[in-house]
VMD Tcl script that builds the backbone (N, CA, C; Angstrom):
set m [mol new atoms 243]
animate dup $m
set s [atomselect $m all]
$s set {name element resname resid chain x y z} {
  {N N MET 1 A 0.846 -1.188 0.000}
  {CA C MET 1 A 0.000 0.000 0.000}
  {C C MET 1 A 0.885 1.243 0.000}
  {N N ASP 2 A 0.476 2.220 -0.731}
  {CA C ASP 2 A 1.225 3.463 -0.831}
  {C C ASP 2 A 1.092 4.242 0.477}
  {N N SER 3 A 2.214 4.689 1.040}
  {CA C SER 3 A 2.195 5.385 2.324}
  {C C SER 3 A 1.825 6.860 2.188}
  {N N LYS 4 A 1.815 7.381 0.969}
  {CA C LYS 4 A 1.482 8.789 0.768}
  {C C LYS 4 A -0.024 8.985 0.873}
  {N N LYS 5 A -0.405 10.115 1.473}
  {CA C LYS 5 A -1.824 10.397 1.654}
  {C C LYS 5 A -2.498 10.803 0.343}
  {N N TYR 6 A -1.778 11.569 -0.483}
  {CA C TYR 6 A -2.350 12.051 -1.738}
  {C C TYR 6 A -1.412 11.752 -2.895}
  {N N ARG 7 A -1.978 11.592 -4.065}
  {CA C ARG 7 A -1.205 11.417 -5.290}
  {C C ARG 7 A -1.650 12.476 -6.293}
  {N N PHE 8 A -0.690 13.028 -6.989}
  {CA C PHE 8 A -0.974 13.974 -8.059}
  {C C PHE 8 A -0.867 13.231 -9.374}
  {N N ARG 9 A -1.800 13.486 -10.270}
  {CA C ARG 9 A -1.796 12.839 -11.576}
  {C C ARG 9 A -1.776 13.915 -12.653}
  {N N LYS 10 A -0.861 13.767 -13.579}
  {CA C LYS 10 A -0.806 14.713 -14.687}
  {C C LYS 10 A -1.660 14.165 -15.820}
  {N N MET 11 A -2.579 14.990 -16.283}
  {CA C MET 11 A -3.464 14.628 -17.378}
  {C C MET 11 A -3.365 15.713 -18.442}
  {N N PHE 12 A -3.685 15.337 -19.649}
  {CA C PHE 12 A -3.610 16.263 -20.772}
  {C C PHE 12 A -5.000 16.478 -21.352}
  {N N PHE 13 A -5.303 17.721 -21.633}
  {CA C PHE 13 A -6.608 18.093 -22.166}
  {C C PHE 13 A -6.428 18.812 -23.492}
  {N N GLN 14 A -7.382 18.599 -24.379}
  {CA C GLN 14 A -7.411 19.349 -25.629}
  {C C GLN 14 A -8.114 20.661 -25.340}
  {N N CYS 15 A -7.409 21.757 -25.530}
  {CA C CYS 15 A -7.958 23.075 -25.228}
  {C C CYS 15 A -8.270 23.806 -26.521}
  {N N THR 16 A -9.397 24.471 -26.546}
  {CA C THR 16 A -9.785 25.297 -27.680}
  {C C THR 16 A -9.718 26.741 -27.234}
  {N N ASN 17 A -8.882 27.523 -27.892}
  {CA C ASN 17 A -8.653 28.926 -27.531}
  {C C ASN 17 A -8.287 29.065 -26.056}
  {N N LYS 18 A -7.393 28.175 -25.590}
  {CA C LYS 18 A -6.862 28.171 -24.222}
  {C C LYS 18 A -7.904 27.843 -23.150}
  {N N LYS 19 A -9.045 27.275 -23.532}
  {CA C LYS 19 A -10.074 26.880 -22.563}
  {C C LYS 19 A -10.154 25.363 -22.526}
  {N N VAL 20 A -10.102 24.807 -21.319}
  {CA C VAL 20 A -10.216 23.361 -21.178}
  {C C VAL 20 A -11.618 22.923 -21.538}
  {N N ILE 21 A -12.600 23.697 -21.102}
  {CA C ILE 21 A -13.987 23.341 -21.371}
  {C C ILE 21 A -14.803 24.628 -21.524}
  {N N GLU 22 A -15.660 24.633 -22.496}
  {CA C GLU 22 A -16.513 25.798 -22.748}
  {C C GLU 22 A -17.672 25.829 -21.751}
  {N N ALA 23 A -18.253 26.994 -21.563}
  {CA C ALA 23 A -19.349 27.144 -20.602}
  {C C ALA 23 A -20.570 26.307 -20.987}
  {N N ASN 24 A -20.773 26.082 -22.276}
  {CA C ASN 24 A -21.954 25.352 -22.727}
  {C C ASN 24 A -21.682 23.849 -22.897}
  {N N VAL 25 A -20.516 23.379 -22.466}
  {CA C VAL 25 A -20.145 21.969 -22.597}
  {C C VAL 25 A -20.096 21.355 -21.212}
  {N N ARG 26 A -20.614 20.132 -21.083}
  {CA C ARG 26 A -20.678 19.501 -19.766}
  {C C ARG 26 A -19.640 18.400 -19.571}
  {N N MET 27 A -18.842 18.110 -20.586}
  {CA C MET 27 A -17.815 17.088 -20.429}
  {C C MET 27 A -16.675 17.347 -21.406}
  {N N THR 28 A -15.549 16.719 -21.136}
  {CA C THR 28 A -14.383 16.850 -22.006}
  {C C THR 28 A -13.597 15.552 -21.961}
  {N N ASN 29 A -12.620 15.424 -22.826}
  {CA C ASN 29 A -11.767 14.242 -22.841}
  {C C ASN 29 A -10.461 14.550 -22.138}
  {N N ALA 30 A -9.980 13.610 -21.358}
  {CA C ALA 30 A -8.681 13.716 -20.702}
  {C C ALA 30 A -7.822 12.554 -21.173}
  {N N TYR 31 A -6.532 12.803 -21.279}
  {CA C TYR 31 A -5.606 11.794 -21.786}
  {C C TYR 31 A -4.451 11.617 -20.805}
  {N N GLN 32 A -3.976 10.389 -20.670}
  {CA C GLN 32 A -2.812 10.127 -19.841}
  {C C GLN 32 A -1.526 10.535 -20.548}
  {N N HIS 33 A -1.529 10.508 -21.858}
  {CA C HIS 33 A -0.316 10.770 -22.626}
  {C C HIS 33 A -0.548 11.922 -23.601}
  {N N ARG 34 A 0.378 12.852 -23.620}
  {CA C ARG 34 A 0.284 14.017 -24.505}
  {C C ARG 34 A 0.164 13.595 -25.971}
  {N N GLU 35 A 0.887 12.568 -26.360}
  {CA C GLU 35 A 0.896 12.133 -27.758}
  {C C GLU 35 A -0.498 11.723 -28.228}
  {N N ASP 36 A -1.269 11.087 -27.365}
  {CA C ASP 36 A -2.626 10.679 -27.743}
  {C C ASP 36 A -3.518 11.890 -27.978}
  {N N ALA 37 A -3.411 12.884 -27.111}
  {CA C ALA 37 A -4.216 14.096 -27.271}
  {C C ALA 37 A -3.815 14.851 -28.531}
  {N N GLU 38 A -2.501 14.937 -28.777}
  {CA C GLU 38 A -2.033 15.628 -29.982}
  {C C GLU 38 A -2.467 14.907 -31.253}
  {N N GLN 39 A -2.449 13.587 -31.235}
  {CA C GLN 39 A -2.885 12.821 -32.404}
  {C C GLN 39 A -4.357 13.059 -32.695}
  {N N ASN 40 A -5.167 13.154 -31.644}
  {CA C ASN 40 A -6.593 13.405 -31.826}
  {C C ASN 40 A -6.819 14.784 -32.439}
  {N N ILE 41 A -6.083 15.787 -31.994}
  {CA C ILE 41 A -6.202 17.126 -32.586}
  {C C ILE 41 A -5.792 17.083 -34.056}
  {N N PHE 42 A -4.709 16.376 -34.361}
  {CA C PHE 42 A -4.250 16.254 -35.742}
  {C C PHE 42 A -5.330 15.590 -36.607}
  {N N ASP 43 A -5.930 14.513 -36.118}
  {CA C ASP 43 A -6.979 13.816 -36.867}
  {C C ASP 43 A -8.183 14.715 -37.107}
  {N N ARG 44 A -8.560 15.507 -36.102}
  {CA C ARG 44 A -9.697 16.418 -36.277}
  {C C ARG 44 A -9.365 17.522 -37.275}
  {N N ALA 45 A -8.131 17.987 -37.283}
  {CA C ALA 45 A -7.727 19.042 -38.225}
  {C C ALA 45 A -7.835 18.550 -39.655}
  {N N ILE 46 A -7.492 17.302 -39.891}
  {CA C ILE 46 A -7.610 16.732 -41.237}
  {C C ILE 46 A -9.071 16.682 -41.657}
  {N N ARG 47 A -9.950 16.284 -40.752}
  {CA C ARG 47 A -11.385 16.229 -41.084}
  {C C ARG 47 A -11.944 17.616 -41.354}
  {N N LYS 48 A -11.398 18.649 -40.713}
  {CA C LYS 48 A -11.911 20.013 -40.886}
  {C C LYS 48 A -11.483 20.645 -42.200}
  {N N GLU 49 A -10.600 20.007 -42.943}
  {CA C GLU 49 A -10.151 20.545 -44.225}
  {C C GLU 49 A -11.321 20.772 -45.178}
  {N N TRP 50 A -12.386 19.994 -45.021}
  {CA C TRP 50 A -13.515 20.082 -45.938}
  {C C TRP 50 A -14.609 21.009 -45.425}
  {N N GLU 51 A -14.438 21.570 -44.254}
  {CA C GLU 51 A -15.446 22.480 -43.715}
  {C C GLU 51 A -15.302 23.857 -44.350}
  {N N PRO 52 A -16.391 24.639 -44.368}
  {CA C PRO 52 A -16.321 25.993 -44.927}
  {C C PRO 52 A -15.291 26.850 -44.183}
  {N N LYS 53 A -14.645 27.747 -44.896}
  {CA C LYS 53 A -13.570 28.563 -44.332}
  {C C LYS 53 A -14.040 29.948 -43.898}
  {N N ASP 54 A -15.351 30.201 -43.849}
  {CA C ASP 54 A -15.839 31.535 -43.526}
  {C C ASP 54 A -15.836 31.835 -42.024}
  {N N LYS 55 A -15.625 30.836 -41.180}
  {CA C LYS 55 A -15.588 31.042 -39.734}
  {C C LYS 55 A -14.135 31.148 -39.268}
  {N N PRO 56 A -13.906 31.881 -38.164}
  {CA C PRO 56 A -12.537 31.923 -37.629}
  {C C PRO 56 A -12.117 30.528 -37.138}
  {N N VAL 57 A -10.883 30.188 -37.382}
  {CA C VAL 57 A -10.386 28.871 -37.004}
  {C C VAL 57 A -9.966 28.905 -35.536}
  {N N PRO 58 A -10.557 28.053 -34.690}
  {CA C PRO 58 A -10.147 28.043 -33.286}
  {C C PRO 58 A -8.739 27.471 -33.139}
  {N N VAL 59 A -8.020 27.967 -32.160}
  {CA C VAL 59 A -6.671 27.479 -31.881}
  {C C VAL 59 A -6.798 26.298 -30.912}
  {N N GLU 60 A -6.359 25.135 -31.356}
  {CA C GLU 60 A -6.446 23.941 -30.519}
  {C C GLU 60 A -5.048 23.551 -30.067}
  {N N THR 61 A -4.901 23.386 -28.751}
  {CA C THR 61 A -3.623 22.999 -28.164}
  {C C THR 61 A -3.850 21.880 -27.153}
  {N N VAL 62 A -2.762 21.255 -26.757}
  {CA C VAL 62 A -2.808 20.260 -25.688}
  {C C VAL 62 A -2.096 20.868 -24.488}
  {N N GLU 63 A -2.784 20.898 -23.355}
  {CA C GLU 63 A -2.225 21.473 -22.133}
  {C C GLU 63 A -2.235 20.415 -21.037}
  {N N GLY 64 A -1.178 20.386 -20.233}
  {CA C GLY 64 A -1.081 19.442 -19.133}
  {C C GLY 64 A -1.492 20.083 -17.822}
  {N N PHE 65 A -2.213 19.323 -17.011}
  {CA C PHE 65 A -2.666 19.791 -15.699}
  {C C PHE 65 A -2.452 18.684 -14.682}
  {N N TYR 66 A -2.148 19.070 -13.460}
  {CA C TYR 66 A -2.071 18.104 -12.377}
  {C C TYR 66 A -3.426 18.061 -11.699}
  {N N LEU 67 A -3.973 16.877 -11.578}
  {CA C LEU 67 A -5.255 16.688 -10.921}
  {C C LEU 67 A -5.027 16.306 -9.468}
  {N N VAL 68 A -5.843 16.854 -8.599}
  {CA C VAL 68 A -5.779 16.497 -7.188}
  {C C VAL 68 A -7.153 16.015 -6.747}
  {N N HIS 69 A -7.168 15.154 -5.769}
  {CA C HIS 69 A -8.429 14.649 -5.235}
  {C C HIS 69 A -9.173 15.786 -4.544}
  {N N GLU 70 A -10.508 15.744 -4.586}
  {CA C GLU 70 A -11.281 16.838 -4.014}
  {C C GLU 70 A -11.069 16.968 -2.511}
  {N N SER 71 A -10.739 15.893 -1.820}
  {CA C SER 71 A -10.473 15.999 -0.387}
  {C C SER 71 A -9.206 16.817 -0.125}
  {N N LEU 72 A -8.203 16.688 -0.988}
  {CA C LEU 72 A -7.006 17.510 -0.862}
  {C C LEU 72 A -7.344 18.970 -1.122}
  {N N PHE 73 A -8.175 19.211 -2.105}
  {CA C PHE 73 A -8.598 20.574 -2.397}
  {C C PHE 73 A -9.285 21.183 -1.184}
  {N N GLU 74 A -10.224 20.444 -0.600}
  {CA C GLU 74 A -10.958 20.946 0.564}
  {C C GLU 74 A -10.025 21.170 1.751}
  {N N GLU 75 A -9.080 20.283 1.939}
  {CA C GLU 75 A -8.202 20.347 3.097}
  {C C GLU 75 A -7.142 21.441 2.988}
  {N N ILE 76 A -6.575 21.634 1.797}
  {CA C ILE 76 A -5.413 22.517 1.677}
  {C C ILE 76 A -5.615 23.660 0.683}
  {N N LEU 77 A -6.113 23.356 -0.494}
  {CA C LEU 77 A -6.068 24.312 -1.592}
  {C C LEU 77 A -7.230 25.305 -1.636}
  {N N LYS 78 A -8.364 24.968 -1.068}
  {CA C LYS 78 A -9.559 25.820 -1.183}
  {C C LYS 78 A -9.310 27.234 -0.701}
  {N N LYS 79 A -8.553 27.381 0.378}
  {CA C LYS 79 A -8.310 28.722 0.919}
  {C C LYS 79 A -7.451 29.582 -0.008}
  {N N HIS 80 A -6.819 28.995 -1.007}
  {CA C HIS 80 A -5.983 29.744 -1.945}
  {C C HIS 80 A -6.693 30.061 -3.247}
  {N N THR 81 A -7.971 29.724 -3.365}
  {CA C THR 81 A -8.697 30.005 -4.600}
  {C C THR 81 A -9.701 31.118 -4.402}
}
mol reanalyze $m
mol bondsrecalc $m
mol representation Tube
mol addrep $m
């Protein structure tokens, strides 16, 4: 058994215009490996080649975040937000 009370996990998210999730979206995809998230963005970009070009193209990036358990947030981090 792990003797540490908390574990931090780094996850990667596909961000659109530097936002992990839009206000009108209720879920998103998280990836354990940056390469998987980047490949998904690349695949979507290829599919978008056939879409009309009259709309501004959103900037899609992969950003890494450390996830913490909500109990750790309540115990330590909440007072800093």
